[in-house]
C-alpha positions in Angstrom: 26.6 26.6 -8.2 29.3 29.3 -6.0 31.2 29.7 -9.1 27.7 30.3 -11.4 27.0 33.6 -9.0 30.6 34.5 -8.3 30.6 36.8 -11.2 27.2 38.4 -10.6 27.0 42.2 -10.0 24.8 43.2 -6.8 21.9 44.8 -9.4 21.8 41.2 -10.4 18.9 38.8 -9.0 19.3 35.1 -8.3 16.4 32.0 -7.2 17.0 28.7 -5.6 14.7 26.0 -6.0 14.5 22.1 -4.6 12.6 20.7 -7.2 12.5 16.9 -5.5 8.9 15.7 -4.6 8.0 19.9 -4.0 9.0 21.7 -5.5 9.8 23.9 -3.1 11.3 27.5 -3.6 14.6 28.0 -1.0 15.5 31.5 -2.1 13.3 33.6 -4.0 14.3 36.2 -6.4 16.9 38.4 -4.5 20.8 40.1 -5.2 23.6 37.2 -5.3 24.6 37.8 -2.1 21.6 36.8 -0.3 21.8 33.4 -1.7 25.3 32.8 -0.6 24.0 31.9 3.0 21.9 29.6 1.8 24.0 27.3 -0.3 26.4 27.1 3.4 23.4 25.6 4.8 22.2 23.2 1.8 22.1 19.5 3.6 21.9 16.5 1.6 18.4 14.8 0.8 17.3 11.0 0.7 13.9 12.2 -1.9 13.7 11.7 -5.4 14.3 14.4 -8.2 11.8 15.6 -10.7 13.7 17.7 -13.4 10.3 18.2 -15.5 8.6 19.7 -11.6 11.6 22.0 -11.7 11.7 23.0 -14.9 8.2 24.2 -14.6 8.3 26.1 -11.2 11.8 28.0 -13.2 9.4 29.2 -15.8 6.9 29.7 -13.6 9.1 31.7 -11.3 10.5 33.7 -14.6 7.2 34.6 -15.4 6.4 36.1 -12.3 9.0 38.7 -12.6 8.7 40.6 -16.2 12.5 42.2 -16.3 12.6 42.3 -20.0 16.0 40.7 -19.9 17.1 37.4 -21.3 16.6 34.1 -19.6 19.0 31.1 -19.2 18.4 27.9 -17.3 21.2 26.0 -15.6 20.2 22.1 -14.5 22.6 21.1 -12.2 21.8 17.1 -11.7 23.3 13.5 -12.2 20.5 13.3 -14.8 19.3 10.0 -13.7 16.3 8.3 -15.9 13.4 8.4 -13.6 14.8 12.2 -12.6 14.2 13.0 -16.4 11.0 11.3 -17.0 8.8 14.3 -17.2 10.6 16.7 -18.6 8.6 16.8 -21.8 5.5 17.8 -19.4 7.4 21.2 -19.1 7.1 23.6 -21.8 10.1 25.9 -21.7 9.7 29.3 -24.1 11.9 29.8 -27.1 13.8 32.5 -25.9 14.8 30.7 -22.3 18.0 29.2 -22.9 18.8 26.2 -20.8 22.3 24.7 -19.7 22.7 21.4 -18.5 25.5 20.4 -16.2 26.3 16.9 -15.5 27.5 15.6 -12.1 26.6 12.2 -12.5 29.2 9.4 -13.2 28.9 6.7 -15.7 29.4 3.6 -15.0 28.5 2.8 -11.3 28.3 -0.4 -9.7 25.4 -1.0 -7.3 23.9 -3.7 -5.5 20.2 -2.9 -4.0 17.8 -4.6 -1.7 15.1 -3.3 -3.8 12.0 -5.0 -2.4 11.0 -6.4 1.2 7.5 -7.8 1.9 5.6 -9.7 4.8 3.5 -13.1 3.8 0.7 -14.2 5.5 2.4 -17.7 5.6 4.9 -16.1 7.9 8.0 -15.4 5.4 9.7 -12.2 3.9 10.9 -12.3 0.1 13.3 -10.4 -0.6 14.2 -8.3 -3.7 17.9 -7.9 -5.0 18.6 -5.8 -7.6 22.0 -6.0 -9.7 22.3 -2.2 -11.3 25.9 -3.0 -13.0 27.6 -4.5 -15.8 28.8 -7.1 -13.4 27.6 -10.1 -11.7 28.0 -10.1 -7.8 28.5 -13.4 -6.6 28.5 -14.6 -2.6 26.8 -11.5 -1.4 26.3 -11.6 2.0 22.9 -11.2 3.5 21.3 -11.1 6.8 17.7 -10.5 8.4 17.2 -8.7 11.7 13.7 -9.1 13.3 13.0 -6.7 16.1 16.5 -5.9 16.7 17.7 -9.3 16.7 20.3 -10.5 13.7 20.6 -13.8 12.1 22.2 -14.7 8.4 20.7 -15.2 5.4 22.1 -17.6 3.1 24.7 -16.1 0.5 23.6 -14.9 -3.2 24.4 -14.3 -6.2 22.3 -11.7 -8.7 23.5 -11.4 -12.6 24.6 -8.4 -13.9 21.7 -6.3 -14.7 19.4 -8.9 -13.2 17.2 -9.4 -10.0 16.4 -12.2 -7.7 14.2 -12.8 -5.3 14.9 -15.0 -2.0 12.1 -16.4 0.6 13.1 -16.2 3.9 11.3 -18.2 6.9 10.0 -16.0 9.9 10.2 -17.0 13.2 6.6 -17.4 15.3 6.3 -14.1 16.3 3.4 -13.0 18.9 0.6 -10.3 18.0 1.7 -7.0 18.1 4.3 -4.3 16.2 7.3 -5.4 14.9 10.2 -4.5 12.9 12.2 -6.3 9.9 15.5 -5.1 8.3 16.8 -6.9 5.2 20.4 -6.5 4.5 23.4 -6.9 2.4 26.8 -6.4 2.2 28.1 -6.0 -1.3 30.9 -3.5 -0.6 29.9 -1.3 -3.3 29.9 2.9 -3.1 26.3 3.4 -2.7 25.5 2.0 1.0 22.1 3.8 1.2 19.9 1.5 -0.4 21.8 -1.9 0.9 19.2 -2.2 3.9 15.4 -2.0 3.4 13.4 -1.7 6.2 9.7 -2.6 7.1 7.2 -2.7 9.9 4.2 -5.1 10.5 1.5 -5.7 12.8 0.8 -9.2 13.5 -3.1 -9.8 14.6 -4.2 -13.2 16.2 -5.4 -15.4 14.0 -9.4 -15.6 14.2 -10.6 -19.3 15.2 -13.0 -19.9 12.4 -15.9 -23.3 12.6 -16.9 -24.6 9.1 -19.6 -27.3 9.4 -19.1 -30.1 6.7 -21.4 -32.5 6.0 -19.1 -34.6 3.8 -16.4 -34.8 6.3 -15.2 -38.3 5.1 -14.5 -37.3 1.3 -11.6 -35.6 -0.3 -10.5 -32.5 0.6 -11.7 -31.2 -2.9 -14.5 -32.7 -2.9 -16.2 -32.0 0.7 -18.9 -28.9 0.4 -16.7 -26.1 2.1 -13.7 -26.9 0.3 -13.7 -23.8 -1.0 -14.6 -21.9 1.7 -12.1 -22.6 4.0 -9.3 -22.6 1.8 -10.0 -19.4 0.4 -10.0 -18.3 4.2 -6.8 -20.2 5.4 -4.8 -21.5 2.3 -2.4 -23.1 4.0 -1.8 -24.7 7.2 0.7 -23.2 8.6 -1.5 -21.6 11.1 -0.4 -18.0 10.2 -3.4 -16.6 8.2 -6.0 -14.3 9.6 -8.2 -17.2 9.9 -7.6 -20.3 11.6 -10.5 -22.3 10.5 -11.6 -25.6 12.0 -14.2 -28.4 10.5 -17.1 -30.0 12.0 -19.6 -32.1 11.7 -23.6 -30.7 11.9 -24.1 -32.7 15.2 -20.7 -31.8 16.9 -20.7 -28.2 16.3 -22.6 -27.3 19.6 -20.2 -29.2 21.4 -17.1 -26.9 20.1 -19.5 -23.8 20.4 -19.8 -24.4 24.3 -15.8 -25.2 24.9 -13.9 -22.8 26.4 -11.7 -22.1 23.2 -13.5 -19.1 22.2 -14.7 -18.8 18.1 -15.1 -15.4 15.9 -17.0 -17.3 13.1 -19.3 -19.8 12.4 -20.1 -21.0 8.5 -23.1 -23.1 7.5 -23.5 -24.7 4.2 -26.7 -25.5 3.3 -27.9 -28.2 5.8 -29.7 -31.5 4.9 -30.5 -32.2 8.3 -30.4 -29.8 11.4 -29.4 -31.4 14.8 -31.9 -30.4 17.7 -29.4 -28.6 19.6 -27.9 -26.7 16.6 -30.4 -23.6 16.7 -30.0 -23.0 20.3 -26.0 -23.5 20.4 -25.9 -20.9 17.1 -28.6 -18.3 18.8 -26.5 -18.3 22.0 -23.4 -18.0 19.8 -24.5 -14.9 17.8 -26.1 -13.4 20.4 -23.2 -13.3 22.4 -21.1 -11.4 19.6 -20.4 -14.1 17.3 -20.5 -14.0 13.3 -22.6 -16.6 11.4 -22.0 -17.0 7.6 -24.9 -19.4 6.1 -25.2 -20.6 2.5 -28.0 -22.3 1.1 -28.2 -25.3 -1.1 -30.3 -28.3 -2.7 -30.4 -30.1 1.1 -32.5 -27.1 2.6 -35.9 -27.1 3.1 -37.4 -23.7 3.6 -39.9 -24.3 5.9 -37.5 -26.4 8.2 -35.0 -23.7 8.4 -37.8 -20.9 8.6 -38.8 -23.1 11.7 -36.0 -23.6 13.4 -33.9 -20.6 12.7 -36.5 -18.2 13.1 -34.6 -15.5 15.5 -31.6 -15.7 13.1 -32.4 -15.6 9.3 -32.8 -11.9 8.3 -35.4 -12.9 5.8 -37.9 -15.7 4.7 -37.1 -18.6 2.6 -40.0 -18.7 0.1 -39.0 -21.4 -2.4 -36.1 -22.3 -4.4 -35.7 -21.4 -8.0 -33.7 -22.6 -11.4 -34.6 -26.3 -12.2 -31.7 -28.3 -13.4 -32.7 -28.4 -17.2 -32.8 -24.7 -17.0 -29.6 -23.6 -15.5 -28.0 -22.3 -18.9 -30.5 -19.1 -17.9 -28.6 -18.1 -14.8 -28.6 -15.0 -12.8 -25.6 -12.5 -12.6 -24.9 -10.2 -9.3 -26.9 -6.6 -9.9 -26.3 -4.1 -7.2 -24.0 -4.3 -4.1 -22.9 -1.7 -1.8 -19.1 -0.2 -2.3 -19.6 0.9 1.6 -19.8 -2.0 3.3 -17.0 -4.0 4.3 -18.1 -7.5 2.6 -17.2 -5.8 -0.7 -14.5 -3.3 0.3 -11.6 -5.1 -2.1 -14.4 -3.9 -4.7 -14.4 0.1 -4.6 -11.4 1.0 -6.5 -11.5 0.7 -10.5 -10.3 -2.3 -12.2 -10.3 -4.3 -8.5 -12.7 -6.9 -10.2 -15.6 -7.4 -11.9 -18.5 -8.7 -10.3 -20.7 -9.4 -13.2 -18.9 -12.1 -14.5 -20.3 -14.7 -11.8 -23.4 -16.9 -12.9 -25.6 -17.9 -10.5 -28.2 -21.4 -11.4 -30.4 -22.0 -8.6 -31.3 -19.5 -5.7 -34.4 -19.4 -3.2 -36.5 -16.4 -3.6 -36.3 -14.6 0.0 -38.4 -12.0 1.6 -36.4 -9.8 3.8 -37.1 -8.7 7.1 -38.1 -4.9 7.8 -34.7 -4.5 10.3 -32.2 -6.1 7.8 -29.7 -5.3 5.7 -29.1 -5.9 2.1 -25.5 -5.8 1.1 -26.2 -6.9 -2.4 -28.7 -8.1 -4.9 -29.3 -10.2 -8.3 -29.8 -8.2 -11.6 -33.4 -8.9 -10.9 -33.5 -7.5 -7.2 -33.6 -10.3 -5.4 -31.6 -10.1 -2.5 -28.3 -12.0 -2.3 -26.7 -11.2 0.7 -29.2 -10.1 3.6 -27.6 -9.3 7.0 -29.1 -8.9 10.4 -27.8 -8.0 13.8 -28.9 -10.5 16.4 -28.0 -9.3 20.0 -24.3 -8.8 20.3 -23.4 -10.7 17.0 -24.7 -10.5 13.2 -25.6 -13.6 10.8 -25.2 -12.9 7.1 -27.2 -15.1 4.8 -26.0 -15.8 1.2 -28.6 -16.8 -1.5 -26.1 -19.3 -3.2 -24.5 -22.4 -2.5 -21.3 -22.8 -0.6 -19.6 -25.0 -3.3 -20.0 -24.9 -7.1 -23.5 -26.3 -7.4 -25.4 -23.2 -7.8 -22.5 -21.0 -8.8 -19.3 -20.7 -10.2 -17.6 -18.1 -8.1 -15.8 -19.9 -6.3 -13.6 -20.3 -9.5 -13.1 -17.0 -10.3 -10.5 -14.8 -8.7 -12.5 -12.4 -7.1 -13.9 -14.8 -4.8 -11.1 -15.0 -2.0 -11.2 -11.6 -1.8 -14.9 -10.8 -1.7 -15.4 -13.7 1.1 -12.3 -12.1 3.1 -14.6 -9.0 3.4 -18.0 -11.0 4.1 -16.4 -12.9 6.9 -15.2 -9.1 8.2 -18.9 -8.3 7.8 -20.3 -11.0 9.8 -17.8 -10.1 12.5 -18.5 -6.7 12.5 -15.0 -5.8 11.4 -14.2 -2.6 9.5 -11.8 -4.7 6.9 -10.9 -8.0 6.7 -8.1 -8.7 9.2 -4.5 -9.7 8.1 -2.0 -11.3 9.7 0.7 -9.1 8.8 -0.3 -5.6 8.5 2.7 -3.0 6.8 2.6 0.1 5.4 5.3 1.5 2.9 6.6 5.0 3.7 9.1 7.1 1.5 12.1 9.3 2.3 11.1 12.9 2.0 7.4 12.4 1.0 4.6 13.3 3.6 3.2 10.7 5.6 -0.4 10.2 6.7 0.2 7.4 9.6 -3.2 6.4 11.0 -2.8 5.2 15.1 -6.4 4.2 15.4 -9.4 6.2 17.0 -8.1 5.3 20.6 -5.3 7.2 19.9 -6.9 10.7 19.1 -6.0 14.3 20.1 -2.9 13.4 22.1 0.2 14.6 22.2 2.7 12.2 20.9 6.3 11.9 20.3 8.1 11.3 17.0 11.6 9.6 17.3 13.9 9.6 14.4 16.7 7.2 13.8 19.5 9.0 15.1 16.9 9.2 18.6 16.5 13.1 18.2 12.3 13.1 19.2 9.8 15.7 17.8 6.3 16.7 19.7 3.2 15.4 17.3 -0.4 16.3 18.4 -3.1 13.6 17.1 -6.0 14.6 14.9 -9.5 13.4 15.9 -9.0 10.1 14.0 -5.9 9.3 15.5 -3.6 10.4 12.6 -0.2 12.5 12.4 1.0 13.8 9.1 5.1 13.8 9.0 7.6 14.2 6.3 10.8 11.9 7.3 13.9 13.0 6.2 16.0 9.9 6.1 15.5 6.0 5.7 15.4 4.4 8.5 13.2 2.9 11.6 11.1 5.3 13.1 8.8 5.1 15.7 5.6 7.2 17.4 5.7 7.3 21.7 3.1 8.6 23.6 4.4 11.2 26.3 5.5 8.8 28.7 7.8 7.4 26.2 5.8 4.3 25.1 5.8 3.2 21.8 2.8 3.4 20.3 4.2 2.0 16.4 6.9 1.7 14.7 7.5 3.2 11.2 9.5 2.0 8.2 10.8 4.5 5.9 12.7 3.5 2.8 15.0 5.0 0.0 12.9 5.6 -2.9 13.2 2.5 -5.4 14.3 4.7 -8.6 17.2 6.0 -6.5 19.2 2.7 -6.8 19.7 3.1 -10.9 22.8 5.0 -10.4 23.7 5.2 -14.4 23.2 9.4 -16.2 21.7 10.0 -19.4 24.2 12.7 -21.3 23.4 16.0 -21.2 22.4 16.1 -25.3 20.0 13.5 -24.7 18.0 15.5 -21.9 18.2 18.5 -24.1 16.4 16.6 -26.9 13.5 15.8 -23.9 13.0 19.4 -23.2 9.5 20.6 -25.0 9.7 24.0 -26.3 6.9 26.5 -26.0 5.8 28.1 -29.4 5.6 31.4 -27.7 8.1 33.8 -26.3 8.6 34.2 -22.5 7.9 37.8 -21.4 10.0 38.0 -19.0 14.0 37.2 -18.6 16.6 35.8 -16.0 19.1 33.2 -15.7 18.1 30.3 -14.1 20.0 26.9 -13.4 19.1 23.7 -11.7 20.2 21.0 -9.4 19.0 17.7 -9.1 20.4 15.6 -5.8 19.5 12.3 -6.2 20.9 10.1 -3.2 24.4 8.6 -3.3 26.3 8.8 -0.8 25.7 11.6 2.2 27.4 14.2 -0.4 25.9 12.7 -3.6 22.2 12.9 -2.0 23.2 16.2 -2.3 23.4 15.9 -5.9 20.3 13.5 -6.4 17.8 13.6 -3.5 15.6 16.6 -5.3 15.8 18.9 -7.7 17.4 22.5 -7.1 17.1 25.5 -10.0 19.3 28.4 -9.6 17.0 31.3 -11.2 19.5 34.6 -12.0 20.1 37.0 -14.4 22.6 37.5 -17.1 25.7 39.3 -15.6 25.6 41.9 -19.2 21.9 42.2 -19.1 22.6 44.4 -16.1 25.2 46.5 -17.3 25.1 49.5 -19.3 28.3 50.7 -21.8 29.4 54.2 -22.5 
């Protein structure tokens, strides 16, 4: 870049644009002498480049400064394929010349930790990718949890391939934790040899699931689908810890010292004498209750036994066995309700597919909330707050006798939302909650409403602390520069939460295109430009610290031709 501007005269103009996530104009059109100090202060970056965005910014910058002189764009980049994906989106006028200066090194071997995810089952999945033409053998790995390192098995990764390694995590207490997955490949690009993750572990919620057929095989029990959906593993590490109890044991379990968050009740054939009283005390004290219906339910008995709890009056069953081919489907449902929060986004699941062959005709109470209806407007999910707790009645069976929904993939996220709704939570709980942030991209860190309007400290991996203030919702917005573990701290220096920031995954593939390939991807506009200048741009793409400057973003160097500003006798 210095060589390009060295021969320019005082009357020439030059501009500098960083086209990473921005793109960002570092220096507007100015005499060359004003750009030289900016070049001396340029620092390596860690974000991904976007040559298409930089090219659009270059053309825009030229269009805003009509000089009537010729224009040239210099593209200075290592030409990683990911940075060139959107080149065709920029329409460059025919009279603007584009010159490409490649600073990439072809055939660079690189092994990268491409993925790190934490499962509810208490394990870490580490993905390792080999971006080279040679096999990687006996690569050393380690897992660092809260600063404590443990050696992991060595791995082999074939050339151009990727592999996953599942590593068990130790028992961790509720609260914030940090996890780092590291490899020691000995290659020349060390920035992607470590991947970071921060996660919050919540205590498992205890659920009492009433089972009328405890002697059957697990898959034959009435609440099999419910219990399996909430707690699919026997590791006791999920968001719910499900205990099955017989109907006549429920009252004593609720009165025990071990706190329960949710009771699930299938359609009962017999209601023990002390069950209604125990459930009433449990719900009014702040507990949640999911009540399903079924073949054995007597409308009169339920209306009598649970009259202080039911959000709707049961009238009579509908749907005879011989008419089961004529079923109902889910119609309207409240997407704003946490019960259906998993289906707010488009393509997140088709809830019109489950079929219901039997149900009850119900009459909702005036005080209840109807979260969902069948396609003929009969209530499907009805809820009511009782004291400090909530009861949610679902107008179908707990098993597959009245519906095929438990066999569909939308059942698990729906049931998790339903359980959160019954326990008055704003979202379904997860044992491991993790956010993913990328270097040099804006990050909105949600600290929760209890940390609203507070002076805070943003601590970087190098120990430098910057002042920050949370907004009314308890959020701060930052732009982390480099990969690593950051933390948000209160005014006294206590950690509020850690924040893990990683290198963009696309930066690990170090192969580069040649200038001719890049020229072919650039789209030309039919009309010529009304301006002229000489433009060049640099795409830094995160190699070592110096090569990060050449690869973390896209820099556009805009300047006028030396001869364009001269006159001849």
